Residue frames as qw, qx, qy, qz and C-alpha x, y, z in Angstrom:
[[0.010, -0.886, -0.464, -0.003, -0.01, -0.01, 0.01],
 [0.390, 0.380, 0.008, 0.839, 1.28, 3.41, -1.01],
 [0.306, -0.876, -0.364, 0.073, 1.07, 6.12, 1.62],
 [0.475, 0.213, -0.082, 0.850, 2.81, 9.62, 1.76],
 [0.245, -0.802, -0.398, 0.371, 2.47, 12.60, 4.01],
 [0.374, 0.532, 0.148, 0.745, 2.80, 16.23, 2.93],
 [0.198, -0.265, -0.383, 0.863, 3.30, 19.40, 5.01],
 [0.184, 0.779, 0.596, -0.070, 0.24, 21.67, 5.04],
 [0.213, 0.751, 0.140, 0.610, -0.08, 25.16, 3.61],
 [0.310, 0.118, -0.460, 0.824, 1.67, 27.58, 6.05],
 [0.343, -0.295, 0.089, -0.887, -1.68, 29.26, 6.82],
 [0.840, -0.239, -0.308, -0.377, -3.01, 25.84, 7.99],
 [0.538, 0.318, -0.702, 0.341, -0.05, 24.74, 9.90],
 [0.188, -0.291, 0.589, -0.730, -1.50, 25.71, 13.27],
 [0.748, 0.022, 0.195, -0.634, -4.51, 23.48, 12.61],
 [0.903, 0.322, -0.201, -0.202, -3.33, 20.66, 10.33],
 [0.729, -0.470, 0.468, 0.167, -1.02, 17.89, 11.32],
 [0.222, -0.306, 0.711, 0.593, -0.46, 16.93, 7.73],
 [0.722, 0.418, -0.144, -0.532, -2.03, 16.30, 4.28],
 [0.400, -0.288, 0.860, 0.133, -1.73, 12.70, 3.08],
 [0.703, 0.357, -0.322, -0.524, -2.34, 10.46, 0.05],
 [0.451, -0.232, 0.860, -0.052, -2.58, 6.70, -0.27],
 [0.656, 0.271, -0.483, -0.512, -3.41, 4.06, -2.79],
 [0.748, -0.166, 0.594, -0.245, -4.71, 0.65, -1.65],
 [0.084, -0.273, 0.872, 0.398, -3.52, -2.30, -3.83],
 [0.651, 0.055, -0.463, -0.600, -5.74, -4.33, -6.18],
 [0.571, -0.163, -0.804, 0.037, -7.57, -7.37, -4.65],
 [0.597, -0.715, -0.308, -0.190, -9.08, -7.66, -1.25],
 [0.438, 0.306, -0.441, 0.721, -6.96, -5.83, 1.45],
 [0.514, -0.785, -0.307, -0.159, -7.48, -5.06, 5.05],
 [0.440, 0.292, -0.424, 0.736, -5.41, -2.91, 7.47],
 [0.442, -0.688, -0.532, 0.222, -5.75, -1.99, 10.99],
 [0.144, 0.644, -0.057, 0.749, -5.85, 1.75, 12.04],
 [0.496, -0.347, -0.614, 0.506, -4.95, 2.56, 15.60],
 [0.138, -0.942, -0.307, 0.015, -6.23, 5.54, 17.60],
 [0.585, 0.240, -0.001, 0.774, -3.99, 8.62, 17.03],
 [0.170, -0.621, -0.378, 0.666, -5.78, 11.41, 18.81],
 [0.005, -0.243, 0.349, 0.905, -6.54, 13.11, 15.47],
 [0.565, 0.576, 0.469, -0.359, -9.59, 13.79, 13.29],
 [0.273, -0.117, 0.679, 0.672, -9.19, 13.11, 9.42],
 [0.657, 0.558, 0.178, -0.475, -11.34, 14.04, 6.34],
 [0.445, -0.146, 0.784, 0.407, -10.85, 11.60, 3.56],
 [0.606, 0.552, -0.076, -0.567, -11.69, 11.90, -0.20],
 [0.524, -0.133, 0.812, 0.221, -11.65, 8.68, -2.23],
 [0.189, 0.225, -0.578, -0.761, -11.96, 8.29, -5.95],
 [0.060, 0.387, 0.919, 0.036, -15.33, 7.38, -7.26],
 [0.067, -0.473, -0.355, -0.804, -17.06, 10.77, -7.22],
 [0.495, -0.686, -0.534, 0.005, -18.53, 10.52, -3.79],
 [0.128, -0.882, 0.157, -0.426, -18.16, 13.42, -1.30],
 [0.316, 0.390, -0.720, 0.479, -15.54, 13.12, 1.42],
 [0.716, -0.578, -0.354, -0.165, -16.17, 11.88, 4.93],
 [0.117, -0.696, 0.495, -0.506, -14.86, 12.92, 8.33],
 [0.784, -0.116, -0.597, 0.121, -13.48, 10.29, 10.67],
 [0.400, -0.841, 0.099, -0.351, -13.73, 11.34, 14.39],
 [0.138, -0.603, 0.730, -0.292, -11.56, 10.61, 17.27],
 [0.800, -0.006, -0.578, -0.162, -11.12, 6.86, 17.86],
 [0.579, -0.581, 0.436, -0.371, -11.28, 5.09, 21.13],
 [0.778, -0.162, 0.602, 0.082, -10.10, 1.72, 19.69],
 [0.159, -0.288, 0.734, 0.594, -8.57, 0.20, 16.49],
 [0.720, 0.461, 0.242, -0.459, -10.63, -0.24, 13.42],
 [0.540, -0.027, 0.737, 0.406, -10.17, -2.52, 10.47],
 [0.388, 0.656, -0.069, -0.644, -10.39, -0.98, 7.06],
 [0.618, 0.096, 0.738, 0.253, -11.06, -3.20, 4.16],
 [0.369, 0.595, -0.249, -0.669, -11.02, -2.39, 0.43],
 [0.851, 0.208, 0.474, -0.085, -11.99, -4.67, -2.46],
 [0.710, 0.522, 0.211, 0.423, -9.75, -3.20, -5.14],
 [0.436, 0.199, -0.023, 0.877, -7.53, -0.20, -6.04],
 [0.209, -0.880, -0.426, -0.011, -8.59, 2.79, -4.05],
 [0.395, 0.351, -0.133, 0.838, -6.97, 6.31, -4.15],
 [0.402, -0.789, -0.433, 0.169, -7.31, 8.53, -1.13],
 [0.289, 0.409, -0.201, 0.842, -6.32, 12.12, -0.32],
 [0.530, -0.682, -0.502, 0.035, -6.93, 13.44, 3.09],
 [0.068, 0.668, -0.317, 0.670, -6.23, 16.00, 5.76],
 [0.663, -0.371, -0.599, 0.253, -5.33, 15.16, 9.32],
 [0.189, -0.850, 0.011, -0.492, -6.10, 17.80, 11.91],
 [0.224, 0.302, -0.675, 0.635, -4.06, 18.49, 15.02],
 [0.301, -0.457, -0.813, 0.197, -5.96, 17.55, 18.20],
 [0.040, -0.688, -0.435, 0.579, -8.73, 20.08, 19.15],
 [0.010, -0.400, 0.277, 0.874, -8.37, 21.85, 15.76],
 [0.076, 0.263, 0.846, 0.458, -11.00, 20.05, 13.54],
 [0.067, 0.671, 0.657, -0.338, -14.06, 21.88, 15.03],
 [0.051, 0.605, -0.079, -0.790, -13.29, 25.07, 13.19],
 [0.124, 0.246, -0.729, -0.627, -13.57, 23.24, 9.89],
 [0.151, -0.202, -0.948, -0.194, -16.47, 21.02, 10.64],
 [0.342, -0.261, 0.020, -0.902, -18.82, 23.27, 12.57],
 [0.807, -0.312, -0.384, -0.324, -19.88, 20.49, 14.86],
 [0.539, -0.646, 0.470, -0.267, -19.14, 19.42, 18.43],
 [0.370, 0.476, -0.788, -0.125, -16.43, 16.74, 18.00],
 [0.368, -0.110, 0.867, -0.317, -17.90, 14.21, 20.61],
 [0.766, 0.367, 0.216, -0.482, -20.70, 13.64, 18.02],
 [0.654, 0.572, -0.473, -0.146, -18.02, 12.21, 15.58],
 [0.264, -0.548, 0.778, -0.158, -16.20, 10.06, 18.19],
 [0.385, -0.051, 0.920, 0.054, -15.89, 6.48, 16.73],
 [0.538, 0.661, 0.472, -0.227, -18.07, 7.63, 13.91],
 [0.298, -0.017, 0.484, 0.823, -17.72, 8.81, 10.32],
 [0.292, 0.736, 0.417, -0.447, -19.89, 11.52, 8.71],
 [0.553, 0.495, 0.443, 0.502, -20.30, 12.44, 5.09],
 [0.297, -0.192, -0.027, 0.935, -18.88, 15.83, 4.44],
 [0.129, -0.416, -0.489, -0.756, -22.01, 16.94, 2.58],
 [0.474, -0.673, -0.568, -0.004, -23.86, 16.71, 5.87],
 [0.536, -0.548, -0.178, 0.617, -21.26, 19.01, 7.46],
 [0.243, -0.265, 0.256, 0.897, -20.44, 21.44, 4.56],
 [0.532, 0.550, 0.157, -0.625, -23.55, 21.28, 2.46],
 [0.817, 0.292, 0.494, 0.057, -24.24, 19.29, -0.58],
 [0.477, 0.879, 0.008, 0.026, -23.19, 21.88, -3.09],
 [0.067, -0.849, 0.522, -0.044, -19.75, 22.53, -1.76],
 [0.631, -0.355, 0.689, 0.014, -19.02, 18.87, -1.09],
 [0.793, 0.385, 0.460, 0.103, -19.94, 17.64, -4.55],
 [0.437, 0.888, -0.137, 0.039, -18.19, 20.49, -6.29],
 [0.263, -0.731, 0.629, 0.018, -14.93, 19.56, -4.47],
 [0.748, -0.025, 0.663, 0.038, -15.40, 15.85, -5.21],
 [0.731, 0.632, 0.257, 0.022, -15.84, 16.60, -8.83],
 [0.184, 0.923, -0.336, 0.020, -12.75, 18.81, -8.96],
 [0.449, -0.583, 0.677, 0.023, -10.67, 16.13, -7.26],
 [0.595, -0.040, 0.799, 0.076, -11.57, 13.15, -9.35],
 [0.671, 0.663, 0.241, -0.229, -13.06, 14.25, -12.78],
 [0.502, 0.779, -0.374, 0.044, -9.60, 15.10, -14.20],
 [0.891, -0.076, -0.240, 0.377, -6.35, 13.21, -13.78],
 [0.131, -0.914, 0.242, -0.297, -4.38, 15.17, -11.16],
 [0.472, 0.315, -0.672, 0.476, -1.31, 14.54, -9.11],
 [0.534, -0.514, -0.595, 0.312, -1.65, 13.93, -5.43],
 [0.284, -0.274, -0.198, 0.897, -0.15, 17.33, -4.72],
 [0.168, -0.198, -0.386, -0.885, -2.61, 19.00, -7.13],
 [0.512, -0.521, -0.622, -0.283, -5.59, 17.34, -5.38],
 [0.489, -0.473, -0.467, 0.565, -4.19, 18.34, -1.88],
 [0.147, -0.028, 0.049, 0.988, -3.95, 21.91, -3.20],
 [0.344, -0.406, -0.557, -0.637, -7.62, 21.82, -3.99],
 [0.603, -0.523, -0.594, 0.103, -8.46, 20.54, -0.56],
 [0.474, -0.268, -0.250, 0.801, -6.27, 23.12, 1.10],
 [0.026, -0.223, -0.248, -0.942, -8.01, 25.90, -0.78],
 [0.533, -0.545, -0.502, -0.408, -11.41, 24.74, 0.58],
 [0.628, -0.439, -0.496, 0.409, -9.91, 24.56, 4.08],
 [0.297, -0.028, -0.080, 0.951, -8.55, 28.07, 3.84],
 [0.288, -0.421, -0.422, -0.749, -12.03, 29.32, 2.79],
 [0.643, -0.566, -0.491, -0.157, -13.65, 27.73, 5.80],
 [0.582, -0.282, -0.376, 0.663, -11.00, 28.85, 8.17],
 [0.070, 0.150, 0.031, 0.986, -11.47, 32.52, 7.04],
 [0.445, -0.463, -0.457, -0.615, -15.21, 32.04, 7.37],
 [0.649, -0.464, -0.569, 0.201, -14.92, 30.72, 10.89],
 [0.168, -0.935, 0.043, -0.309, -13.44, 34.10, 11.94],
 [0.198, 0.615, -0.634, 0.425, -10.43, 34.67, 14.36],
 [0.748, -0.305, -0.575, 0.126, -9.81, 31.96, 16.96],
 [0.317, 0.276, -0.493, 0.761, -8.76, 32.53, 20.55],
 [0.567, -0.604, -0.129, -0.544, -11.82, 32.44, 22.81],
 [0.400, -0.592, 0.598, -0.363, -11.05, 31.44, 26.45],
 [0.927, -0.024, 0.318, -0.198, -12.14, 27.88, 25.87],
 [0.836, 0.510, -0.121, 0.165, -9.95, 27.44, 22.86],
 [0.165, 0.752, -0.527, 0.361, -6.90, 28.88, 24.61],
 [0.642, -0.436, 0.514, -0.365, -7.53, 26.57, 27.60],
 [0.957, 0.208, 0.166, -0.115, -7.81, 23.56, 25.39],
 [0.657, 0.657, -0.290, 0.230, -4.65, 24.31, 23.54],
 [0.133, -0.662, 0.628, -0.387, -2.68, 24.68, 26.87],
 [0.811, -0.225, 0.466, -0.273, -4.19, 21.39, 28.20],
 [0.910, 0.414, -0.030, -0.006, -3.34, 19.58, 24.92],
 [0.415, 0.737, -0.447, 0.293, 0.21, 20.89, 24.91],
 [0.364, -0.558, 0.650, -0.365, 0.80, 19.82, 28.52],
 [0.898, -0.027, 0.382, -0.219, -0.60, 16.32, 27.86],
 [0.840, 0.520, -0.105, 0.115, 1.40, 15.84, 24.70],
 [0.162, 0.772, -0.532, 0.307, 4.58, 17.17, 26.32],
 [0.483, -0.409, 0.691, -0.350, 4.24, 14.56, 29.11],
 [0.358, 0.106, -0.865, -0.334, 3.12, 11.82, 26.63],
 [0.670, -0.380, -0.479, -0.422, -0.03, 11.40, 28.69],
 [0.583, -0.113, -0.683, 0.426, 1.79, 10.90, 31.95],
 [0.089, -0.209, 0.245, -0.943, 0.35, 14.13, 33.57],
 [0.028, -0.385, -0.869, 0.309, -2.37, 13.46, 36.05],
 [0.022, -0.628, -0.488, -0.606, -5.67, 15.10, 35.02],
 [0.451, -0.795, -0.356, 0.194, -6.23, 16.39, 38.55],
 [0.492, -0.456, 0.114, 0.733, -2.80, 18.16, 38.36],
 [0.283, 0.272, 0.493, 0.777, -3.48, 19.46, 34.87],
 [0.181, -0.798, -0.509, -0.265, -6.78, 21.05, 35.95],
 [0.475, -0.767, -0.188, 0.389, -5.09, 22.67, 38.95],
 [0.498, -0.152, 0.272, 0.809, -2.32, 24.03, 36.70],
 [0.086, 0.427, 0.537, 0.723, -4.96, 25.60, 34.45],
 [0.124, 0.105, 0.451, -0.878, -6.95, 26.96, 37.44],
 [0.638, -0.064, -0.296, -0.708, -10.23, 25.22, 36.39],
 [0.748, -0.154, 0.511, -0.394, -12.33, 22.31, 37.73],
 [0.262, -0.164, 0.906, 0.290, -11.86, 18.94, 36.34],
 [0.419, 0.555, 0.696, -0.175, -15.52, 18.94, 35.37],
 [0.257, 0.851, -0.006, -0.457, -15.07, 22.16, 33.42],
 [0.044, -0.563, 0.718, 0.408, -12.03, 20.84, 31.59],
 [0.366, 0.101, 0.923, 0.060, -13.84, 17.56, 30.75],
 [0.453, 0.707, 0.480, -0.255, -16.78, 19.37, 29.17],
 [0.188, 0.814, -0.313, -0.451, -14.46, 21.45, 27.01],
 [0.175, -0.329, 0.887, 0.272, -12.60, 18.23, 25.87],
 [0.472, 0.326, 0.812, -0.104, -15.69, 16.57, 25.05],
 [0.440, 0.801, 0.304, -0.268, -16.89, 19.35, 22.72],
 [0.212, 0.885, -0.348, -0.225, -13.58, 20.63, 21.25],
 [0.077, -0.532, 0.832, 0.140, -11.52, 17.41, 21.20],
 [0.731, 0.078, -0.498, -0.461, -13.90, 14.60, 21.20],
 [0.723, -0.119, -0.666, 0.139, -12.59, 12.60, 23.99],
 [0.595, -0.795, -0.111, 0.044, -12.24, 12.87, 27.74],
 [0.083, 0.851, -0.504, 0.124, -8.93, 14.22, 29.02],
 [0.651, -0.413, 0.627, -0.110, -8.26, 10.92, 30.66],
 [0.857, 0.322, 0.395, 0.071, -8.89, 8.88, 27.47],
 [0.451, 0.869, -0.171, 0.112, -6.79, 11.42, 25.48],
 [0.267, -0.749, 0.595, -0.120, -3.92, 10.87, 27.99],
 [0.813, -0.102, 0.571, -0.053, -4.23, 7.17, 27.77],
 [0.791, 0.574, 0.171, 0.122, -3.93, 7.25, 23.95],
 [0.152, 0.903, -0.381, 0.130, -0.91, 9.48, 24.26],
 [0.500, -0.509, 0.697, -0.071, 0.81, 6.86, 26.49],
 [0.851, 0.218, 0.478, -0.009, -0.25, 4.11, 24.11],
 [0.589, 0.806, -0.026, 0.050, 1.13, 5.92, 21.23],
 [0.115, -0.811, 0.566, -0.088, 4.51, 6.46, 23.03],
 [0.682, -0.279, 0.675, -0.043, 4.65, 2.74, 23.68],
 [0.840, 0.434, 0.314, 0.088, 3.92, 1.64, 20.13],
 [0.393, 0.874, -0.272, 0.092, 6.49, 4.09, 18.88],
 [0.324, -0.673, 0.657, -0.101, 9.07, 2.66, 21.38],
 [0.826, 0.004, 0.563, -0.020, 8.36, -0.91, 20.22],
 [0.731, 0.661, 0.148, 0.087, 8.80, 0.03, 16.54],
 [0.271, 0.875, -0.345, 0.203, 12.10, 2.07, 17.08],
 [0.446, 0.393, -0.709, 0.379, 13.84, -0.05, 19.69],
 [0.734, -0.559, -0.294, -0.250, 12.08, -1.80, 22.65],
 [0.342, -0.736, 0.500, -0.303, 13.55, -1.78, 26.08],
 [0.749, 0.199, -0.632, 0.016, 15.74, -4.83, 26.72],
 [0.469, -0.610, 0.530, -0.357, 16.47, -6.64, 29.95],
 [0.631, -0.267, 0.726, -0.063, 18.34, -10.02, 30.43],
 [0.126, -0.134, 0.826, 0.532, 18.47, -10.57, 26.68],
 [0.041, 0.508, 0.819, 0.263, 14.72, -10.33, 26.24],
 [0.093, -0.587, -0.242, -0.767, 12.10, -7.58, 26.08],
 [0.226, -0.203, -0.673, 0.675, 11.54, -5.95, 29.42],
 [0.126, -0.635, -0.571, -0.504, 7.88, -5.11, 29.45],
 [0.447, -0.738, -0.385, 0.329, 7.89, -3.72, 33.03],
 [0.379, -0.395, 0.085, 0.833, 10.68, -1.24, 32.13],
 [0.071, 0.303, 0.555, 0.772, 8.81, -0.19, 28.91],
 [0.258, -0.738, -0.601, -0.166, 5.71, 0.39, 30.86],
 [0.404, -0.711, -0.196, 0.540, 7.48, 2.71, 33.31],
 [0.348, -0.157, 0.347, 0.857, 9.28, 4.59, 30.53],
 [0.036, -0.372, -0.598, -0.709, 5.97, 5.26, 28.77],
 [0.265, -0.284, 0.178, -0.904, 4.24, 6.64, 31.79],
 [0.730, -0.283, -0.530, -0.326, 2.30, 3.48, 32.94],
 [0.583, -0.631, 0.306, -0.410, 1.80, 2.64, 36.53],
 [0.566, -0.309, 0.763, 0.042, 2.81, -0.97, 35.87],
 [0.032, -0.169, 0.842, 0.511, 2.99, -3.57, 33.20],
 [0.204, 0.453, 0.866, -0.052, -0.71, -4.68, 33.59],
 [0.228, 0.757, 0.218, -0.572, -1.87, -1.13, 32.67],
 [0.078, 0.509, -0.598, -0.615, 0.23, -1.39, 29.49],
 [0.111, 0.076, 0.963, 0.233, -1.17, -4.70, 28.61],
 [0.218, 0.613, 0.670, -0.358, -4.74, -3.47, 29.21],
 [0.236, 0.730, -0.054, -0.640, -4.30, -0.45, 26.90],
 [0.023, 0.292, -0.808, -0.512, -2.86, -2.67, 24.06],
 [0.142, 0.297, 0.943, 0.048, -5.82, -4.94, 24.29],
 [0.211, 0.717, 0.502, -0.434, -8.19, -1.99, 24.22],
 [0.152, 0.802, -0.136, -0.561, -6.57, 0.15, 21.69],
 [0.183, 0.494, -0.731, -0.434, -4.87, -2.29, 19.40],
 [0.896, 0.039, -0.055, -0.439, -7.04, -5.38, 19.95],
 [0.880, 0.152, -0.413, 0.180, -4.06, -7.59, 20.82],
 [0.721, -0.621, 0.022, 0.306, -1.55, -8.20, 23.56],
 [0.023, 0.896, -0.359, -0.262, 1.71, -6.17, 23.25],
 [0.518, -0.291, 0.747, 0.298, 3.66, -9.40, 22.24],
 [0.558, 0.486, 0.644, 0.195, 1.43, -9.97, 19.28],
 [0.211, 0.959, 0.110, -0.155, 1.59, -6.36, 18.40],
 [0.264, -0.731, 0.541, 0.322, 5.35, -6.45, 18.37],
 [0.562, -0.001, 0.778, 0.280, 5.40, -9.50, 16.16],
 [0.461, 0.688, 0.533, 0.171, 3.10, -7.84, 13.57],
 [0.051, -0.908, 0.033, 0.414, 4.92, -4.38, 13.72]]
C-alpha cells in the first residue's frame, strides 16, 4: 500500500498535522488503524463526497475490495471543530459524510474537482487546502477562552506523553476537572483521561517500533511500561488490548 504525507499550507499549519495520500493495492485488502488522537477528512476516488472520521477510542479494520486512491487532511488535536462546525464528541468513533457538514453543493463541487480530471496527489491536496482556507477564514479569528485553555491542556498532555495526572493538569490551568472535561468533550472529542491514555499508548507503540527496552536478553515489558508513563505492566497490557485489539507481544510481532 502506497502512503505519503505532505506538510500543510503555512496558513493551515497551526490546525493541520499533515495532508496525506494513499493508494490501496488491487484485490481484497485489510489494514488496522490505531487511535492517534486526530480527526481526518478523507476523499476517495469514485465521485462521492468526502467523509470525516472522528476521534477513535479503539482500533478499526479498514477493508477495500480493489485499488482505491485517497487524499486526506489530518487535523491536530482540538483543531477540527473550526472546519467541521460540529461538536467533536458527536463524531467520536463515527464517520460523517462531508456533505452533511459542509452542505451538498460545496461537497460535491470539491469531489468533482478532485476526481473528474487526472491530477497528481499534490494538485488534489492543493484543492483541499483551498477549501480549508476558505472555511478557516469564514470561521473568524480563533482565541476564545475555551480555545486557549484546550490548547494549553493539549500541549501539556502531549509534552508529558500522557503521564500528567488530570487532577494536576486542571489545577495548573486553574479550572475544575468537570469544566475541563466538558471542553474536551466538545472541542477534542474525548475525555482528558482517554486522550492521555492514547498518548501513552502511542508512545509505547513508537518505542516498540524503534527499539524496545531490553532486559536480560529479552524484552523488558515492566521497564517499557514505566518509561511510557504507565503505573505498571498490567496497565500497559490493558491499553494494548483495548486500543490495538491484541496483547503487546502480538503487536510487536506484527509491527
